[in-house]
Structure formats: structure tokens, C-alpha cells
C-alpha positions in Angstrom: 0.0 26.1 15.0 0.5 22.9 13.1 -0.2 21.9 9.5 0.2 19.1 7.0 1.7 20.0 3.7 1.5 18.4 0.3 2.1 14.7 0.4 1.5 14.3 4.1 -1.2 12.7 6.1 -4.7 14.2 5.6 -3.6 16.4 2.7 -2.5 13.3 0.8 -5.1 10.9 1.9 -8.2 13.1 2.0 -7.4 15.7 -0.6 -5.0 13.5 -2.8 -2.5 16.3 -3.0 0.9 14.6 -3.6 4.3 15.5 -2.3 6.1 18.1 -4.2 9.9 18.3 -4.8 10.1 22.0 -3.9 8.4 21.4 -0.5 10.3 24.4 1.0 8.0 26.6 -1.1 5.0 25.4 1.0 5.9 27.3 4.2 5.9 30.8 2.9 2.1 31.0 2.5 1.7 29.2 5.8 3.9 31.7 7.5 2.1 34.6 5.8 -1.2 33.2 7.2 0.2 32.6 10.7 1.7 36.1 11.0 -1.8 37.6 10.4 -3.1 35.9 13.5 -3.2 37.8 16.8 -1.9 34.8 18.9 1.3 34.6 16.8 4.2 36.7 18.1 6.0 38.0 14.9 9.3 38.2 16.8 9.2 34.6 18.0 8.4 32.4 15.1 9.8 28.8 15.2 9.5 25.9 12.9 9.5 22.4 14.4 9.9 19.4 12.1 9.4 15.9 13.3 10.0 12.6 11.4 10.3 13.3 7.7 9.5 17.0 8.4 12.7 17.0 10.5 14.5 16.7 7.1 12.3 19.2 5.4 12.4 21.9 8.2 16.1 22.9 7.7 15.5 23.1 4.0 12.6 25.5 4.6 14.5 27.5 7.2 17.4 28.0 4.9 15.2 29.9 2.6 12.5 31.5 4.9 14.4 34.2 6.8 11.4 35.3 8.8 11.9 32.3 11.1 13.6 33.0 14.5 14.4 29.3 15.1 14.2 25.8 13.6 14.1 22.5 15.4 14.7 19.4 13.3 13.9 16.1 14.9 14.1 13.6 12.0 13.7 10.6 14.2 15.8 8.6 11.7 18.4 6.2 12.9 20.9 4.1 11.0 18.6 2.1 8.7 21.3 -0.2 7.5 20.5 -3.1 9.9 16.8 -2.8 9.2 17.4 -2.9 5.5 19.9 -5.8 5.8 17.4 -7.9 7.8 15.3 -8.1 4.7 18.0 -9.2 2.4 18.6 -13.0 1.9 21.7 -14.3 3.7 23.8 -15.0 0.5 23.0 -11.6 -0.9 23.9 -10.0 2.4 27.3 -11.7 2.3 27.8 -10.6 -1.3 26.9 -7.0 -0.4 29.4 -7.0 2.5 32.1 -8.2 0.1 31.1 -5.6 -2.5 30.4 -8.4 -5.0 28.9 -6.9 -8.1 27.1 -10.2 -8.8 24.4 -9.2 -6.3 23.4 -6.2 -8.4 20.7 -8.1 -10.4 19.1 -9.2 -7.2 19.0 -5.7 -5.9 17.5 -4.5 -9.1 14.6 -7.0 -8.7 14.1 -5.7 -5.1 13.5 -2.1 -6.2 
């Protein structure tokens, strides 16, 4: 069984329900619903989180003790190179030198 929570895909785009900072609270009612279904084995409940949900899944699993397993596949890699590829060369050099003169430029980029 899969679902999109607040701030994700169809829930955000079609229902305009934004992300919430206490996203781990979302799974409890979902698990309550799932455990009422015949096809769900109450002894073998697992949560799989992919992409950003790979970050959220362990947060959820740390609080929801009815889960038997949690698989987190965040899919994130070191984003430093990707971020640095968007920074102008002189700012890149200043950043690597830890030059505080680059701070105003970074403020403009946010």
C-alpha cells in the first residue's frame, strides 16, 4: 500500500495540502487504516521511504513502534558539486578559501 502525505505530489498539487513540520505524525492514522485491511499482515508491517521520504521514514519509524521494519532510500548524493556548478567562478574560489567577502553574494542567491 502506498500513499502521498501532506506536501507531496497529488496531495500538494491537487488538494493544496502543504508539507507539515511534524510529518512523522502523518503515518499513525495511515497505519491505523492499513491494519484494518484484510490483506495487511499485522505482524509484518514495513515502511519504505524513497527520495525525500527516505529521510522522513526513519523519523516516522522512531516514533511508530508498530512497524516491524523501515527501509530508507533517500537517493541523495553529495550535492556539493551540483551546488558549486551554479556559483560564479570567483565566488567559488572565495568560498573554498572561506573568504567572508562572498557572504553578500550568497545572501542574494537565497
